[in-house]
Backbone bond lengths (Angstrom), bond angles and torsions (degrees), N, CA, C in turn:
res aa  C-N    CA-C-N  psi(-1)  N-CA   C-N-CA  omega(-1)  CA-C   N-CA-C  phi
1 M - - - 1.467 - - 1.525 110.69 -
2 T 1.347 115.91 141.47 1.462 121.44 177.27 1.519 109.69 -86.56
3 S 1.332 116.85 130.23 1.456 121.15 179.80 1.525 110.32 -61.81
4 Y 1.332 115.41 142.13 1.465 120.67 178.44 1.521 110.85 -58.25
5 N 1.336 116.22 -39.53 1.463 120.32 -178.45 1.524 112.41 -64.65
6 K 1.356 116.87 -19.55 1.453 120.87 179.17 1.526 112.22 -79.57
7 I 1.334 116.86 -23.94 1.462 119.60 -175.13 1.525 113.48 -109.87
8 A 1.344 117.61 -12.63 1.461 120.70 -176.33 1.526 111.41 -79.39
9 G 1.312 115.79 144.63 1.457 122.62 171.38 1.509 115.79 69.63
10 Q 1.331 118.29 27.39 1.456 120.32 -176.11 1.528 113.80 -92.97
11 D 1.318 117.73 -2.29 1.459 120.91 -176.20 1.537 109.52 -97.10
12 T 1.322 117.15 104.04 1.466 120.35 179.63 1.530 111.52 -67.10
13 A 1.327 117.16 -26.33 1.468 119.94 -179.36 1.529 111.02 -62.34
14 R 1.323 116.91 -36.11 1.467 119.99 179.54 1.528 110.81 -71.01
15 I 1.330 117.05 -35.00 1.467 120.26 176.17 1.524 109.83 -63.09
16 I 1.325 116.30 -44.91 1.464 121.01 179.24 1.524 110.69 -63.40
17 A 1.337 116.45 -41.84 1.462 120.59 -177.22 1.530 111.98 -63.83
18 I 1.334 116.85 -48.48 1.467 118.84 -178.82 1.526 110.63 -68.92
19 S 1.321 116.98 -32.56 1.467 120.37 178.83 1.519 110.47 -65.30
20 D 1.327 117.30 -45.78 1.461 120.75 178.25 1.525 110.91 -61.36
21 G 1.338 116.41 -39.73 1.460 120.50 179.45 1.521 112.11 -65.05
22 V 1.334 116.70 -44.77 1.466 120.95 -179.55 1.529 110.86 -64.97
23 F 1.317 116.93 -43.36 1.457 120.06 177.92 1.528 111.08 -62.06
24 G 1.341 116.39 -41.40 1.455 120.04 179.51 1.517 112.22 -61.47
25 V 1.333 116.44 -43.89 1.465 120.72 179.80 1.525 110.47 -67.81
26 A 1.333 116.84 -45.15 1.470 120.75 -178.37 1.523 111.18 -61.61
27 M 1.319 117.05 -42.11 1.459 120.78 -179.26 1.524 111.51 -68.32
28 T 1.315 116.25 -31.20 1.471 120.09 176.93 1.520 110.93 -72.18
29 L 1.329 116.77 -40.95 1.467 120.68 -178.37 1.522 112.26 -64.71
30 L 1.331 117.46 -24.92 1.463 120.37 -178.15 1.527 111.88 -57.92
31 V 1.327 116.36 -40.00 1.468 119.61 -175.09 1.519 112.32 -73.68
32 L 1.322 117.46 -18.87 1.459 120.40 -178.11 1.525 112.13 -68.97
33 E 1.341 116.99 -14.70 1.462 120.05 178.10 1.524 112.31 -77.45
34 I 1.338 116.83 -10.14 1.460 120.66 176.49 1.529 107.31 -94.06
35 R 1.306 116.36 103.47 1.459 121.61 -175.52 1.528 111.01 -90.12
36 V 1.324 115.80 134.65 1.464 120.94 177.02 1.531 109.05 -68.37
37 P 1.343 118.04 133.25 1.480 119.99 178.85 1.527 111.51 -57.92
38 L 1.314 116.04 140.47 1.459 120.60 -179.98 1.519 110.53 -63.26
39 A 1.322 116.20 144.41 1.468 121.11 -176.41 1.519 112.42 -69.29
40 E 1.341 116.86 -30.18 1.451 119.64 -177.51 1.527 111.88 -72.50
41 G 1.337 115.39 147.11 1.454 120.03 172.17 1.510 115.20 95.72
42 F 1.323 118.99 -5.44 1.457 121.06 179.39 1.521 109.89 -100.93
43 T 1.299 115.36 132.17 1.471 120.10 -179.74 1.516 111.99 -116.47
44 S 1.342 117.78 -3.77 1.464 120.09 179.68 1.519 110.04 -155.50
45 D 1.335 114.50 164.05 1.461 119.89 176.28 1.521 111.37 -63.53
46 K 1.321 115.99 -32.49 1.462 120.38 -179.07 1.526 110.91 -62.70
47 E 1.308 116.92 -43.99 1.469 120.67 178.75 1.524 110.52 -65.17
48 L 1.325 116.24 -40.75 1.465 119.90 179.06 1.528 110.65 -65.54
49 A 1.347 116.41 -38.63 1.466 120.46 178.28 1.522 110.97 -64.21
50 H 1.346 116.62 -40.28 1.464 120.14 177.32 1.526 110.52 -62.52
51 S 1.322 116.64 -39.31 1.468 120.75 179.18 1.528 110.58 -65.71
52 F 1.335 115.47 -38.63 1.462 119.82 178.44 1.528 110.99 -67.02
53 L 1.337 116.10 -44.06 1.467 120.20 -179.43 1.525 111.78 -63.59
54 A 1.333 116.75 -27.72 1.457 120.53 177.93 1.529 111.62 -65.84
55 L 1.347 116.21 -16.38 1.460 120.65 179.58 1.530 112.67 -86.54
56 M 1.326 118.03 -3.38 1.467 120.90 -175.96 1.536 113.40 -56.52
57 P 1.351 120.19 -40.60 1.466 118.76 175.22 1.527 112.78 -59.07
58 K 1.334 116.48 -36.22 1.470 120.38 177.65 1.532 110.60 -65.03
59 F 1.340 115.99 -42.37 1.463 119.71 178.23 1.525 110.90 -64.66
60 L 1.332 116.90 -37.66 1.456 121.21 178.38 1.520 111.08 -61.26
61 V 1.327 116.48 -47.72 1.463 121.16 -179.84 1.529 110.61 -68.06
62 Y 1.321 117.04 -36.03 1.472 120.56 176.14 1.525 110.48 -60.23
63 F 1.340 116.39 -46.51 1.460 120.34 178.92 1.522 110.50 -61.55
64 L 1.330 116.56 -43.36 1.457 121.93 177.72 1.526 110.75 -55.49
65 S 1.313 116.99 -49.39 1.463 121.02 -174.70 1.522 112.06 -73.94
66 F 1.338 117.01 -33.56 1.466 118.79 177.11 1.523 109.58 -64.83
67 M 1.334 116.24 -40.34 1.458 120.13 176.29 1.527 110.76 -64.39
68 T 1.330 116.72 -41.83 1.471 120.83 178.14 1.523 110.62 -57.93
69 A 1.328 116.39 -50.70 1.463 120.70 -179.17 1.525 110.96 -61.97
70 G 1.325 116.51 -41.49 1.459 119.79 -179.20 1.518 112.85 -63.97
71 I 1.324 116.47 -40.66 1.462 120.59 179.97 1.530 111.12 -66.77
72 F 1.322 116.81 -42.75 1.470 119.20 179.96 1.530 111.22 -71.02
73 W 1.329 116.91 -34.29 1.477 119.39 175.90 1.526 109.68 -63.48
74 T 1.329 116.82 -42.98 1.463 121.16 179.19 1.524 111.05 -63.60
75 G 1.353 116.26 -42.64 1.454 120.01 179.27 1.516 112.59 -64.17
76 H 1.330 115.83 -42.17 1.469 120.67 178.60 1.529 110.39 -64.14
77 A 1.327 116.53 -42.88 1.468 120.63 179.82 1.528 110.92 -64.32
78 A 1.339 116.36 -38.77 1.468 119.78 179.60 1.528 111.01 -63.60
79 Q 1.332 116.64 -40.07 1.459 119.47 178.95 1.522 111.43 -64.64
80 F 1.328 116.19 -44.61 1.473 118.37 -175.37 1.519 113.00 -78.94
81 R 1.295 116.40 -6.31 1.467 119.03 168.74 1.525 109.64 -73.77
82 L 1.339 116.18 -23.52 1.460 121.74 -176.91 1.524 113.17 -104.52
83 I 1.343 116.58 -22.41 1.466 120.33 179.95 1.528 108.97 -80.12
84 E 1.308 116.48 120.59 1.462 121.56 -172.68 1.518 113.73 -92.74
85 K 1.350 116.81 -26.91 1.470 120.78 -176.90 1.514 109.57 -137.27
86 S 1.323 115.30 173.01 1.458 120.79 -179.60 1.521 109.35 -149.28
87 D 1.321 115.62 169.67 1.452 121.17 170.93 1.533 108.15 -145.31
88 R 1.317 116.05 -175.39 1.463 120.84 -175.93 1.519 111.94 -60.90
89 N 1.327 117.03 -41.90 1.458 120.52 -178.17 1.528 111.88 -65.45
90 L 1.332 116.49 -42.11 1.460 119.69 179.53 1.527 110.34 -64.65
91 S 1.333 116.65 -36.31 1.468 120.23 177.00 1.525 110.88 -61.06
92 W 1.332 116.20 -41.87 1.468 119.43 -178.87 1.528 112.20 -74.49
93 I 1.316 116.98 -30.89 1.470 118.97 173.12 1.521 109.32 -60.60
94 N 1.321 116.15 -41.19 1.459 120.35 179.02 1.522 112.08 -69.75
95 L 1.319 117.74 -35.55 1.456 119.99 176.97 1.528 110.90 -65.78
96 L 1.329 116.95 -37.85 1.463 120.01 176.34 1.534 110.57 -66.87
97 F 1.318 116.02 -37.99 1.465 120.26 174.95 1.530 110.03 -59.57
98 L 1.332 117.05 -44.42 1.459 121.35 -179.79 1.528 111.83 -68.24
99 L 1.337 116.79 -27.47 1.464 119.96 175.64 1.530 110.06 -57.83
100 F 1.325 115.80 -44.21 1.462 119.20 -179.56 1.524 112.15 -76.30
101 V 1.336 117.08 -24.57 1.467 119.96 172.69 1.527 109.66 -65.11
102 T 1.335 116.67 -42.06 1.466 119.90 -179.56 1.521 112.49 -69.21
103 L 1.334 117.73 -19.42 1.466 120.98 176.36 1.523 112.27 -79.83
104 L 1.314 116.92 -11.62 1.459 120.39 -176.94 1.537 112.88 -59.89
105 P 1.338 120.37 -42.24 1.470 118.77 176.17 1.528 113.14 -59.89
106 F 1.347 117.27 -35.41 1.473 119.75 178.69 1.521 111.21 -68.72
107 S 1.346 117.17 -49.42 1.468 119.32 -179.02 1.527 110.39 -64.16
108 T 1.324 116.84 -30.54 1.464 121.04 175.96 1.520 110.83 -67.26
109 A 1.331 116.71 -46.82 1.465 120.70 179.71 1.524 110.71 -63.14
110 F 1.329 116.51 -40.55 1.459 120.68 -179.80 1.531 110.77 -63.06
111 L 1.335 115.58 -42.49 1.460 120.19 178.44 1.526 110.99 -68.10
112 G 1.338 116.73 -41.38 1.454 120.33 -178.96 1.517 112.98 -64.47
113 D 1.330 117.01 -34.12 1.467 120.85 -179.31 1.530 112.68 -80.58
114 H 1.339 116.69 -20.57 1.477 120.08 -176.57 1.528 109.67 -134.16
115 I 1.320 115.97 48.58 1.463 121.33 -170.84 1.525 113.10 -66.72
116 N 1.313 118.62 -19.34 1.468 121.84 -177.81 1.525 113.28 -87.31
117 Y 1.339 116.79 2.38 1.464 120.44 -178.24 1.532 110.51 -110.24
118 K 1.331 115.42 158.18 1.468 121.20 -179.31 1.530 112.18 -81.12
119 F 1.327 117.09 -38.31 1.467 120.71 -173.88 1.530 112.85 -56.73
120 P 1.343 120.19 -43.99 1.472 119.39 178.94 1.526 113.11 -61.24
121 I 1.334 116.77 -33.09 1.464 118.85 176.93 1.527 109.83 -67.16
122 G 1.341 116.99 -36.70 1.461 120.48 175.74 1.521 111.62 -62.31
123 I 1.321 116.50 -41.52 1.474 120.72 177.85 1.524 110.49 -64.74
124 Y 1.329 115.82 -42.66 1.463 119.68 -179.72 1.536 110.14 -64.80
125 W 1.346 116.65 -43.31 1.463 119.35 178.17 1.528 110.68 -61.85
126 L 1.333 117.84 -40.92 1.462 120.95 178.95 1.522 110.47 -59.80
127 N 1.323 116.80 -39.30 1.464 121.44 177.52 1.531 110.24 -60.52
128 I 1.352 115.44 -46.81 1.465 120.00 178.96 1.529 111.12 -64.26
129 F 1.328 116.74 -41.41 1.455 121.06 -178.82 1.525 111.58 -61.55
130 L 1.333 116.76 -44.79 1.466 120.03 -178.63 1.530 111.69 -67.61
131 M 1.332 117.20 -34.65 1.461 119.87 174.23 1.521 110.58 -64.11
132 G 1.333 116.44 -43.47 1.462 120.23 178.61 1.523 112.48 -65.77
133 L 1.326 116.35 -40.11 1.458 120.74 179.29 1.527 110.93 -61.88
134 L 1.324 116.81 -45.74 1.473 119.66 -179.64 1.516 111.51 -67.76
135 L 1.323 117.24 -33.82 1.462 119.95 177.36 1.527 110.32 -66.57
136 Y 1.338 115.95 -38.43 1.464 120.34 177.14 1.530 110.44 -65.90
137 I 1.335 116.81 -45.54 1.468 121.30 179.18 1.531 110.10 -61.50
138 N 1.320 116.67 -38.61 1.461 121.66 179.24 1.529 110.59 -57.01
139 W 1.333 115.69 -48.90 1.467 119.76 -178.94 1.533 111.28 -68.50
140 A 1.326 116.81 -42.74 1.460 120.60 -179.06 1.530 111.08 -61.84
141 Y 1.333 116.26 -41.85 1.472 120.25 -179.97 1.529 110.42 -65.96
142 A 1.324 116.35 -42.69 1.464 119.95 -179.48 1.520 111.30 -62.65
143 C 1.329 116.60 -40.05 1.466 120.09 178.79 1.527 111.25 -68.75
144 K 1.332 116.59 -43.15 1.458 120.89 -177.78 1.519 112.13 -61.93
145 H 1.325 116.97 -34.68 1.465 120.78 -176.29 1.530 112.47 -100.34
146 N 1.339 115.57 17.97 1.471 121.87 173.32 1.529 113.41 60.35
147 F 1.326 115.90 36.44 1.464 120.39 172.85 1.529 110.53 -86.87
148 V 1.331 115.08 -3.00 1.457 122.82 177.69 1.520 107.41 -124.21
149 S 1.315 117.75 140.11 1.464 120.92 -178.29 1.527 110.30 -65.08
150 D 1.336 116.00 154.88 1.461 120.89 -179.49 1.522 111.69 -61.37
151 E 1.313 116.39 -37.60 1.468 120.04 179.21 1.524 111.38 -65.19
152 T 1.333 116.24 -40.48 1.463 120.52 178.97 1.517 111.11 -67.27
153 K 1.336 116.27 -40.59 1.468 120.10 176.59 1.521 110.78 -56.07
154 K 1.320 115.47 -43.61 1.461 120.89 -176.37 1.524 111.55 -71.00
155 Q 1.335 116.41 -41.76 1.464 119.85 -174.14 1.521 113.29 -84.55
156 A 1.338 116.51 -46.23 1.465 120.03 -173.13 1.523 113.88 -100.77
157 G 1.327 116.93 -24.21 1.460 120.74 -174.58 1.520 115.10 -55.21
158 P 1.340 118.40 -53.43 1.468 119.08 -179.43 1.523 112.98 -59.79
159 G 1.325 116.86 -38.59 1.459 120.43 -179.97 1.513 112.81 -65.35
160 I 1.324 117.21 -39.98 1.465 121.38 179.62 1.520 110.33 -66.26
161 R 1.319 116.68 -45.92 1.470 120.31 178.85 1.537 110.96 -62.81
162 Q 1.321 115.27 -46.04 1.468 119.66 -178.11 1.527 111.39 -62.18
163 R 1.313 116.72 -40.11 1.465 120.55 -179.34 1.523 110.88 -61.04
164 I 1.329 116.80 -44.81 1.464 120.68 -178.84 1.526 110.68 -66.04
165 I 1.334 116.72 -45.53 1.473 120.33 -177.31 1.527 110.93 -64.24
166 I 1.323 117.22 -46.43 1.465 120.26 -179.28 1.521 110.63 -64.85
167 A 1.337 116.99 -42.74 1.465 120.26 -179.85 1.521 110.95 -61.13
168 Q 1.326 116.93 -45.21 1.459 119.99 -178.98 1.532 111.22 -66.41
169 T 1.319 117.14 -34.91 1.461 120.50 176.87 1.527 110.45 -64.59
170 L 1.327 116.77 -42.96 1.460 121.31 179.32 1.533 111.21 -67.55
171 Y 1.334 116.93 -38.89 1.469 119.72 176.95 1.528 110.73 -62.33
172 F 1.327 116.02 -39.64 1.462 119.85 178.83 1.528 110.66 -63.79
173 F 1.326 115.46 -43.06 1.467 119.79 176.87 1.529 110.03 -60.62
174 G 1.338 116.12 -44.59 1.460 119.78 178.87 1.516 112.21 -61.43
175 A 1.327 116.69 -39.99 1.466 120.44 179.57 1.524 111.18 -65.53
176 L 1.334 117.49 -37.19 1.470 120.85 -179.93 1.531 111.94 -63.67
177 L 1.317 116.65 -24.35 1.461 120.09 179.99 1.524 112.74 -67.69
178 C 1.340 116.72 -9.53 1.460 119.42 177.37 1.526 111.36 -63.66
179 F 1.339 117.00 -20.68 1.467 120.00 177.62 1.529 111.08 -72.65
180 I 1.329 116.18 -17.02 1.466 120.82 172.03 1.521 109.99 -92.35
181 S 1.348 115.10 -51.71 1.464 120.79 178.99 1.520 109.02 -162.97
182 P 1.339 118.57 128.72 1.466 120.41 176.52 1.523 112.45 -58.30
183 Y 1.322 116.76 -37.96 1.468 119.65 -179.79 1.530 111.30 -68.63
184 L 1.328 116.84 -35.89 1.464 120.10 175.19 1.514 110.13 -63.65
185 S 1.324 116.95 -42.89 1.462 121.88 178.73 1.520 111.06 -59.48
186 I 1.321 117.41 -48.41 1.464 121.79 -179.83 1.521 110.13 -63.75
187 G 1.342 117.28 -42.14 1.458 120.92 -179.44 1.511 112.47 -62.29
188 V 1.336 117.15 -41.61 1.460 120.95 179.77 1.532 110.76 -67.07
189 I 1.330 116.99 -42.14 1.475 119.80 178.53 1.523 110.35 -62.37
190 I 1.330 116.91 -41.18 1.469 120.17 177.16 1.522 110.36 -62.17
191 A 1.340 117.41 -42.43 1.466 120.87 178.74 1.528 110.94 -61.26
192 I 1.333 116.62 -41.30 1.467 120.99 177.08 1.526 110.13 -61.39
193 Q 1.318 116.08 -43.40 1.461 120.32 -179.08 1.523 111.94 -66.38
194 L 1.321 116.94 -40.43 1.460 120.33 178.57 1.525 110.63 -62.39
195 N 1.336 116.32 -38.00 1.458 119.33 177.33 1.516 111.25 -65.56
196 Y 1.344 116.97 -41.52 1.459 119.80 179.07 1.520 112.07 -69.93
197 A 1.325 116.44 -28.42 1.470 119.68 -179.90 1.526 111.37 -77.15
198 F 1.340 117.04 -41.44 1.461 120.49 -172.32 1.528 113.77 -115.48
199 V 1.345 117.33 -1.91 1.463 123.28 175.75 1.528 111.01 53.38
200 F 1.330 116.06 60.53 1.455 120.04 175.00 1.523 111.03 -70.84
201 F 1.334 115.10 -36.58 1.464 120.23 -179.25 1.512 109.16 -123.99
202 S 1.301 116.40 126.84 1.459 120.95 179.86 1.511 109.22 -149.41
203 G 1.335 114.10 143.13 1.463 118.25 -179.73 1.511 113.20 -77.36
204 R 1.331 116.24 -12.67 1.461 119.35 -177.57 1.517 109.47 -128.30
205 K 1.284 115.68 146.15 1.460 121.61 176.39 1.534 108.04 -105.51
206 T 1.307 115.34 127.32 1.458 119.89 -178.64 1.524 110.27 -81.73
207 K 1.292 116.44 129.17 1.454 120.67 176.93 1.513 110.05 -92.95
208 R 1.321 114.33 134.23 1.465 119.32 179.55 1.537 109.20 -107.28
């Protein structure tokens, strides 16, 4: 008889499918934290405009978290474009990764409601750190168990590891800036994310 653990979790397509679904739901839930101002109590456009402008911190945090989710979704997709096989353990590593993805709407709401404090930024950074850690473990496990070809390990492996380590180091630096100003911390993290999304600064130029 073949052990159940030998046959479970071998379909990478199912990992990709549930990951895309979880990311889609999490990214949608982020916007629900921006509540439309109640219709009652406004007597002029000016008052309504002031109420709308009061939501700007919420929009800032929403943009931050949407970028966070997008970057991690892209990183996860890039890995599974190269990972050829899976097993039960790799499936559970990915489920743990998705656990922290689903926490992103909560850490976003917590930060949005208490944006002037340092502690919520620490919670948000911890959320990002754990997502990055699981993504790193995912790639390391796949390489160790030969779910990635030797050529891919040699060519893409160092770049994937380096990207995660450098990004997490920069996020940590950005989070530490909350001791100067929470808004400065959020702004720097957003700038880091924009660079990773659009590659404004890179040490290498890709030849086409």
